[in-house]
Phi, psi and omega in degrees: 000136173244116181255121176269124179247118177298321176220129181224138178269105176265169178305331181274353181126192183286137177223148182254154168054062181244141173260120178259114180265124186239125178225132177052040174082000183237159179275114185271327181201153172226115186222154174291145181186193181237162184298331181293340182274356188249162177278329181211160184229137176226151186280301187235117185238130178227164178295147171292157180261147176260132175265108189277353184205111181223135164247093192304316186298337183290344176302328186284346178237023179302326182265005184253011189235026184244027183274342178083167179224054179054045177084002183246016183288146182200181174307321188286326174286323175302320183297326177296320177297318180299316180299317180298320183292312187287345179296344184265345193282130173270174177300316179296321177300315182299322179293316180297316179298315180296319181297315176302313181299313185292327173295318176300316179300313181300316182297337181261355173114003171278129179251351177212148179227136171264108185269108179278087199260109181236011175266093192258326193247175179292171186301329179275003179088357180279138179295143171292159178302320170259116185301335184270015182302313179289326176298320179299326177299323178290316176303316182293321178297319178294318179297314181296324182278326182098004180280150173287145186232128164248106183272130181236084175303139187261130172271114184226118185237330190228161180276340181186177180304145183086020177056048178293145180297137179297150176269174184299326181294341182260003190295336180279354183264336201278131172224145166290167180295327178293315177299318184297315180294328174295318177302317179298317177303315181294322180292323175296321178293321177296318183299329178294340183265350184239125181292147174060043176229156168210172188230138171228206176220163177220091166303121193306310185188171176291331182285337184259000179220185171220179185301313181299316178303310183298314182298317181292318181294318179295316181300320183291313183291328178289336176289340180262329180205111183296339182252017183299134178290144179231119182244150179208137168291136182210131170054040182284319184239149180297325177299322178298318178297315181295319179294323178293319177298318180294324184274313186259342186077011178220156175286159187304307181295321177301313180296316182302313182286335178279346186236343184231143178280099182263126181231194186292348179272000177268149173229118181264111186275128178083285181047040185285337183244083182229155177273172177299319179295318178296319180299314181293325178296318178300310183298316182294330183285342184083359178294159180265136169271118180264103187253136184233076191304318184289320178290319179298326175288316182299322183269358180069034184290302187149186185238125177286141181282069187296320182301311181292323182295316176295324178296337178263016179065030177288151180261135185226143173229162179244153178216160180259354167051259185276354175066033168294338169219144178235073188199112180297331177299315181291322176300314183290324177300313181286333175301315178287316184295323178300321178292322178297317179292324180288318185266344185058044175223174180239163173049056187272324189263080178197176176216179184297324181289327179228086184288341177288118179299316182298313179295316180300314181295318182295313183292316180297318183288321178295318179291320176295323177295322176298316179295322183293340181252000183053046180236157184272058186231192171094348180215156168263100185205156179300131180095343179277155173297142182277080174247109186211162181238146171249123180268150180282104184293332179292321177290314180299328182296342177283349185234331180205152184230023177212150181305326183301336184244359186300313183283333170297317177299313181304314188275323190248344189244340183240142175259357177282151173281114183266002180279116184263311180227150180225129175247132175234124178054040176083003182240135175287121179249337171235127176228130183054037176078008185240146174248137186298338182255006190294321184292308181297317182296317180297319179298314181293323180294318179298320176296321178298315179300319181297321180288325182288330182266357183292000000 
């Protein structure tokens, strides 16, 4: 396929009149040319975004958790609602929810998702005969939707620091380390059957695992793939920090770096409550900070020190986490706005080379997302996977009329969805804003919600 782009965002910036040659899902060449030399023509082309943190099943109760608790609502009360909700979900339900979610992601510009997958067992907590039964539902949802998938089975063993016994709400998550490594083996075998997928692991958190668990799980997955991504929830809530201090005598990020070999294949999710020293340690290690601004705001988590972290050359990716919003534009908007509110300044997340905040955020997050998933994505460049978006130039023209301002307009000035077409791995999965399965999937999803809330 030869795609003519009137305007395309390359790693070096905006370029006009380029022919992008795509073969076997990858970008084979990018050359100057004319529209007559191409198979198809698009106006404004940018890299697809990677969603670095997703709990797919949570999409189904996004609207059921805003009732409050007489002024005492918090992450911890929200978590109780989540446990009650997921106790009802079947394997088929989980697949349908994920499929609806992934179609929504594609329509908004996410071309790959890192699924932090911890719903492993049947409703009664008993393991399926094949431990990967629930994981297969996620693979099938990704295949049906067309999104790229990085599956991260979650190691979850305890209810809290000190190896506390799990509660009933957590029974579908729990695996021994031996079960977990078997699950990883099965997921690697599944990945070989599904195009555009890979597998990593996710030790859930320091409170839900221990040092030995993490070391064994990392050693096992690295024996299968030396570059496997490893994600972990860390320092999301102040209570978590306090509990870690009480148990280990160290803060979560501090303990992690003092006890585990953290490298560029790690992604630290949230990290909202960190010290200056912890922040610099993260940046120096090359690990990715996985930030989920809309969920972190919704749960009252806190604000990641993004301005300082970028100043230290830290790598960052964005995720939609609980899916209170499924839109990279909103995540990036709030990433910048939180810094503005905190610093009482404007246009903070940019640099001299890329003064446009929108362009800087999009490129940094797409590239960080690629690193967080250990995939060859995140840029439109020769040799990269062909994951790209076509923006609606007619909508953008109402807000900006030059490449220098297009992504600022996209992120800060328009509430319309400007994603017109989406290509994943060299295949168009969204055309003219539509997905071929969206109507049927949405109808079935709505019926499921009605039954779950009855």
